[in-house]
C-alpha positions in Angstrom: -91.2 -199.1 103.6 -91.4 -196.6 100.7 -94.6 -195.0 102.1 -92.9 -194.8 105.5 -89.9 -193.0 104.0 -92.2 -190.5 102.3 -94.4 -189.8 105.3 -91.7 -189.5 107.9 -90.2 -186.3 106.6 -93.6 -184.9 105.8 -94.8 -185.5 109.4 -91.6 -183.9 110.7 -92.2 -180.8 108.5 -95.9 -180.6 109.7 -94.8 -181.0 113.3 -92.2 -178.2 112.8 -94.9 -176.0 111.3 -97.3 -176.7 114.2 -94.6 -175.7 116.7 -93.6 -172.6 114.7 -97.2 -171.5 114.3 -97.8 -172.0 118.1 -94.7 -170.0 118.9 -95.7 -167.2 116.5 -99.2 -167.1 118.0 -97.9 -166.5 121.5 -95.3 -163.8 120.7 -97.0 -160.9 122.4 -100.0 -161.9 124.6 -99.8 -159.5 127.5 -98.4 -156.0 128.5 -94.8 -155.8 127.4 -94.8 -159.2 125.7 -93.2 -162.5 127.0 -93.5 -162.4 130.8 -93.4 -158.6 130.7 -89.8 -158.5 129.6 -90.4 -156.2 126.6 -88.0 -158.4 124.5 -88.3 -159.5 120.9 -85.8 -161.1 118.6 -87.6 -160.0 115.4 -85.1 -159.3 112.6 -87.6 -157.4 110.3 -88.0 -154.1 112.2 -85.9 -151.4 110.4 -83.8 -149.0 112.5 -84.4 -146.1 110.2 -88.2 -146.1 110.0 -89.9 -144.0 107.3 -93.5 -143.6 106.2 -92.8 -146.3 103.6 -92.3 -148.8 106.4 -95.8 -148.2 107.7 -97.9 -151.2 106.5 -101.2 -149.6 107.6 -102.7 -147.1 110.0 -106.3 -147.6 111.1 -108.6 -145.2 113.0 -110.0 -146.9 116.1 -113.6 -146.5 117.4 -112.4 -144.5 120.4 -109.4 -143.3 122.2 -107.2 -145.1 124.7 -103.8 -145.8 126.3 -103.8 -149.6 126.4 -101.1 -151.4 124.5 -101.8 -154.0 121.7 -101.6 -157.7 122.2 -101.7 -160.4 119.5 -102.7 -164.0 118.9 -102.0 -165.2 115.4 -103.1 -162.6 112.9 -105.4 -160.8 115.3 -104.5 -157.7 117.3 -106.6 -156.8 120.4 -106.8 -153.4 122.0 -109.2 -151.4 124.1 -110.7 -147.9 123.6 -113.2 -145.6 125.2 -115.5 -142.8 124.2 -113.8 -140.8 126.9 -116.0 -137.9 127.8 -118.9 -139.6 126.1 -118.3 -142.8 128.2 -118.4 -146.4 127.1 -115.6 -149.0 126.8 -114.8 -151.1 123.8 -112.7 -154.2 123.2 -111.5 -154.1 119.6 -110.1 -156.8 117.3 -108.0 -155.8 114.2 -106.7 -158.0 111.4 -102.9 -157.8 111.6 -102.6 -158.3 107.8 -104.4 -155.2 106.6 -105.7 -153.2 109.6 -109.3 -154.1 109.1 -111.5 -153.9 112.2 -112.9 -157.4 112.6 -115.2 -156.6 115.5 -115.7 -154.4 118.6 -117.6 -155.3 121.7 -119.1 -152.4 123.7 -119.5 -152.2 127.4 -121.3 -149.5 129.3 -119.1 -147.0 131.3 -120.3 -143.8 132.8 -117.6 -141.1 132.8 -116.1 -140.2 136.2 -113.2 -138.0 137.4 -109.7 -139.5 136.8 -106.2 -138.2 136.2 -105.9 -136.2 133.1 -103.1 -138.4 131.8 -105.1 -141.6 132.5 -107.8 -143.1 130.3 -110.8 -145.3 130.9 -109.0 -147.7 128.5 -105.5 -147.9 130.0 -105.2 -151.5 131.1 -103.7 -153.8 128.4 -105.7 -156.9 127.5 -104.2 -160.4 127.7 -105.0 -163.2 125.3 -104.7 -167.0 124.9 -105.7 -169.5 122.2 -109.4 -169.2 123.0 -110.2 -165.9 124.7 -109.1 -162.3 125.2 -109.4 -160.7 128.7 -110.0 -157.0 129.4 -110.4 -154.9 132.5 -111.8 -151.5 133.2 -113.4 -149.6 136.1 -116.0 -147.2 137.4 -115.9 -146.0 141.0 -118.3 -148.7 142.2 -117.2 -151.4 139.8 -113.9 -153.1 138.9 -114.7 -155.2 135.9 -113.1 -158.1 134.0 -114.5 -159.8 130.9 -113.6 -162.6 128.7 -114.5 -162.7 125.0 -113.8 -165.3 122.4 -111.7 -164.4 119.4 -114.9 -163.6 117.5 -116.0 -161.0 120.0 -118.7 -163.1 121.9 -118.9 -162.4 125.7 -118.0 -165.6 127.6 -118.1 -164.3 131.1 -117.9 -161.1 133.1 -116.9 -160.4 136.7 -117.4 -157.3 139.0 -114.8 -157.2 141.8 -116.6 -154.3 143.6 -115.6 -150.7 144.1 -112.3 -149.3 142.9 -111.1 -146.4 145.1 -108.6 -144.2 143.5 -108.3 -140.5 142.6 -106.6 -141.5 139.3 -108.7 -144.5 138.0 -107.3 -148.0 137.2 -104.6 -149.2 134.8 -103.2 -152.5 136.0 -103.2 -155.1 133.3 -104.1 -158.8 133.8 -101.8 -161.7 132.9 -102.3 -165.4 132.3 -100.7 -168.3 134.1 -101.6 -171.9 133.7 -105.3 -171.5 132.9 -105.8 -168.6 135.3 -106.1 -164.9 134.8 -104.1 -163.0 137.5 -105.0 -159.4 138.5 -103.5 -157.0 141.0 -106.1 -154.8 142.8 -104.3 -152.5 145.2 -106.3 -149.4 145.9 -106.1 -146.0 147.6 -106.4 -145.6 151.4 -108.7 -142.8 152.4 -105.8 -141.1 154.1 -103.9 -140.8 150.8 -106.8 -139.2 148.8 -107.9 -135.7 149.4 -111.7 -135.6 150.1 -112.0 -139.5 150.1 -114.6 -140.9 152.5 -113.5 -144.5 152.4 -110.5 -146.8 151.7 -110.4 -149.3 148.9 -110.6 -153.0 149.5 -107.3 -154.3 148.2 -106.4 -157.8 147.1 -104.6 -159.8 144.4 -106.4 -162.7 142.8 -106.6 -165.5 140.2 -109.7 -166.5 138.3 -110.4 -169.5 136.1 -109.8 -168.4 132.5 -112.7 -170.6 131.3 -115.4 -169.5 133.7 -114.2 -166.4 135.6 -114.7 -168.2 139.0 -112.2 -167.1 141.7 -109.4 -169.6 142.2 -107.8 -167.7 145.1 -107.9 -164.2 146.5 -105.2 -162.7 148.8 -106.0 -159.6 150.9 -103.6 -156.7 150.7 -103.4 -153.5 152.7 -104.6 -150.3 151.0 -102.1 -147.4 150.8 -101.7 -145.8 147.4 -103.1 -147.4 144.2 -100.6 -149.5 142.4 -100.4 -149.8 138.6 -97.8 -152.5 138.4 -98.5 -155.5 136.2 -97.1 -158.8 137.7 -94.7 -161.2 136.1 -93.7 -164.8 136.8 -90.4 -165.4 138.6 -88.8 -168.9 138.1 -85.5 -169.1 140.1 -83.2 -171.9 139.2 -83.3 -173.5 142.6 -86.4 -172.0 144.1 -90.1 -171.8 144.0 -92.0 -170.3 141.1 -93.8 -167.1 142.1 -95.8 -164.2 140.9 -94.0 -160.9 141.5 -96.1 -157.8 142.4 -95.1 -154.5 143.8 -96.9 -151.5 145.5 -96.2 -148.8 148.1 -98.1 -150.8 150.7 -96.2 -154.1 150.4 -93.1 -153.2 148.4 -91.8 -155.9 146.1 -93.3 -159.3 147.0 -93.8 -162.8 145.8 -97.1 -164.8 145.7 -97.4 -168.6 145.2 -99.3 -168.8 141.9 -101.6 -171.7 142.4 -102.8 -170.9 145.9 -102.1 -167.2 146.5 -99.9 -167.5 149.5 -97.5 -164.7 150.1 -94.0 -166.2 150.0 -91.9 -163.2 150.9 -92.1 -159.4 150.9 -89.6 -156.5 150.9 -92.0 -153.9 152.4 -89.5 -151.1 152.6 -89.0 -151.0 148.8 -91.1 -147.9 148.1 -92.3 -144.7 149.9 -94.5 -143.6 146.9 -96.8 -144.9 144.2 -95.8 -147.8 141.9 -96.7 -147.2 138.3 -94.0 -149.3 136.6 -93.9 -153.1 136.6 -91.3 -155.5 138.0 -88.0 -156.1 136.1 -86.3 -159.5 136.5 -82.6 -158.9 136.2 -80.6 -162.1 136.9 -80.7 -162.7 140.6 -82.3 -159.3 141.3 -85.8 -157.8 141.0 -86.1 -154.1 140.2 -89.0 -151.7 140.6 -89.6 -148.0 140.8 -91.9 -145.5 142.6 -92.6 -141.8 142.4 -95.2 -139.1 142.3 -96.3 -136.2 140.1 -94.1 -134.0 142.2 -90.9 -136.0 141.6 -88.6 -137.9 143.9 -88.7 -141.0 141.7 -86.3 -143.8 142.5 -85.5 -147.4 141.5 -85.1 -150.2 144.1 -83.3 -153.4 143.4 -84.0 -156.4 145.7 -82.5 -159.8 146.2 -85.5 -162.1 146.4 -86.3 -164.1 149.5 -86.6 -167.9 149.7 -89.7 -169.2 151.5 -88.4 -172.7 151.8 -85.1 -171.6 153.3 -86.8 -168.9 155.3 -84.5 -166.4 153.8 -85.9 -162.8 153.7 -85.6 -160.5 150.7 -82.9 -157.9 151.1 -82.0 -154.6 149.5 -79.3 -154.7 146.9 -79.2 -151.0 145.9 -81.3 -147.9 145.0 -80.9 -145.5 142.1 -82.3 -142.0 142.7 -81.0 -139.8 139.9 -83.2 -139.4 136.8 -85.2 -142.6 137.7 -88.3 -143.5 135.8 -91.8 -143.3 137.4 -94.2 -144.7 134.8 -92.1 -146.5 132.2 -90.7 -150.0 132.9 -87.1 -150.8 132.0 -85.5 -153.6 130.0 -83.0 -156.2 131.3 -80.8 -158.2 129.0 -77.9 -160.1 130.3 -76.1 -158.0 133.0 -77.5 -154.7 131.6 -80.7 -152.8 132.5 -81.9 -149.8 130.5 -84.2 -147.4 132.3 -86.1 -144.8 130.2 -87.4 -142.0 132.4 -90.6 -140.0 132.1 -88.5 -136.9 131.4 -86.6 -138.6 128.5 -83.4 -139.6 130.3 -82.0 -143.0 129.3 -79.9 -144.9 131.9 -77.8 -148.0 131.5 -77.1 -149.9 134.7 -74.9 -152.9 135.4 -77.6 -155.0 137.0 -75.5 -157.0 139.5 -73.9 -153.9 141.1 -76.1 -150.9 140.2 -73.2 -149.1 138.5 -74.3 -146.5 136.0 -72.7 -147.1 132.6 -74.3 -144.0 131.2 -77.1 -141.6 131.9 -78.0 -139.3 129.0 -80.9 -137.2 127.8 -82.9 -138.5 124.8 -85.4 -135.6 125.1 -89.2 -135.6 125.2 -91.6 -137.0 127.8 -92.6 -140.7 128.1 -95.3 -142.8 129.7 -94.9 -145.8 127.4 -92.1 -148.3 128.1 -89.3 -149.2 125.8 -89.1 -152.6 124.0 -85.8 -154.4 123.1 -85.8 -155.5 119.4 -82.7 -157.2 118.1 -80.2 -155.1 120.0 -82.1 -151.9 119.9 -84.4 -150.0 122.2 -87.6 -148.6 120.8 -89.8 -146.2 122.8 -92.6 -143.7 121.8 -92.9 -140.3 123.5 -96.1 -138.7 124.6 -95.9 -136.5 121.6 -95.7 -139.5 119.3 -92.0 -139.5 118.5 -90.7 -143.0 117.9 -87.1 -143.1 119.2 -84.6 -145.9 118.4 -81.5 -146.2 120.6 -78.6 -148.7 120.7 -79.1 -151.3 123.5 -75.5 -151.4 124.7 -73.2 -149.7 127.3 -72.8 -146.9 124.8 -75.4 -144.1 124.5 -76.4 -143.8 120.9 -79.7 -142.6 119.5 -80.0 -144.2 116.1 -83.2 -142.7 114.7 -86.3 -140.7 115.4 -89.6 -140.8 113.5 -92.6 -138.6 114.1 -96.0 -140.4 114.4 -97.5 -137.0 115.2 -100.1 -138.2 117.7 -100.4 -138.4 121.4 -99.1 -141.8 122.6 -98.9 -143.2 126.2 -98.5 -146.8 125.2 -95.8 -149.5 124.8 -95.3 -151.1 121.4 -96.0 -154.7 120.7 -93.7 -156.8 118.5 -95.1 -159.9 116.7 -95.2 -161.5 113.3 -92.0 -159.6 112.5 -93.9 -156.2 112.8 -94.1 -153.4 115.3 -97.7 -152.5 116.4 -98.2 -149.1 118.1 -101.5 -147.8 119.6 -101.5 -144.0 119.6 -104.4 -142.3 121.2 -106.6 -142.6 118.2 -104.9 -145.0 115.8 -103.2 -148.4 115.5 -100.1 -148.7 113.4 -98.3 -151.7 111.8 -94.7 -151.1 111.0 -92.0 -153.2 109.3 -92.1 -156.8 108.2 -90.4 -159.4 106.1 -89.7 -157.1 103.2 -87.3 -155.2 105.5 -84.9 -158.1 106.2 -82.2 -156.7 104.1 -80.5 -153.4 105.1 -81.9 -153.1 108.6 
């Protein structure tokens, strides 16, 4: 009886530690963190960031615009030699910034948009492998590496037709890697001689074998990264969006299209879906402007109910950055540095104010604050409320097109050439 009394609390403690470690390991495993929400409840990121809050800054082996992801104490990111070519998957120790390994893949430089990179797609990671994607005009590649950098499998999905290059990030769902592959139609690309072959697909995470592949029409390339939609009384779905098909839902185990709101967009989709209560939001735009946000009430395949338009927002809407939804509020951070707060159910604008700067990275929500990094490398902290209030600015002084990651109580930022670790347990007091 005595031994039982001793071991019972010990087992409970060990069980708690196992759960805690598992939860910690899975904090930020894909673009924009948990299900693409961009939300972290970390309490150790200071509002007024100074150079003293930077744990480490490491020079990476190449340049890139992919965002960091983490599993345990390992940070994964991708880089490229840019004009020299090549593509690298890189693993960094979260504790001290030491580069643990890099795996090099061949890539021959090709024309792409000046703001894009050959390393723009963010990896995704699970307990065993990290998954990366990149492209050349004749090859759209995905590879899986173990946490030690060994290549496990590699797939080539064929040509990728786009005047700008690729950038959609993969996600994981129940042992599958999900990837959007919606390409340009020849009519939309000046001088193009063919249309891309568009589809969305799932591959087995262990082997890379195709589980399902769903054909899509080609119109204008989409850079949206999908998320998982789990309605209270409906069917779980993967949410994608593009100019060709608008906002749409796909059954995750078989790839069947459940519903579409095809009229959502008239221009290219660069941002990713936002789940805001009973609505799904997305945006579209072009380099020439005209950006707008569309909010859709999802359909229901079982009830044969179509998706319907809830509202649109056309003033100072974001094109590339993806917004944040918490409760009934949505914050949209535009490319031109305008921050908008929407009441999600109605679309009412609570405020729309200029932060300043230009942005391609998306904001993250950290313990009631919004954090976003400008293309010039200015880290901006704003209050996440119905009141516009910029709390702090800190210059990283380097080009940055990426979205921060938040894990292990720290903020990880991939600028064009470096990876930063900011904040931590030592900053609990006096946030």
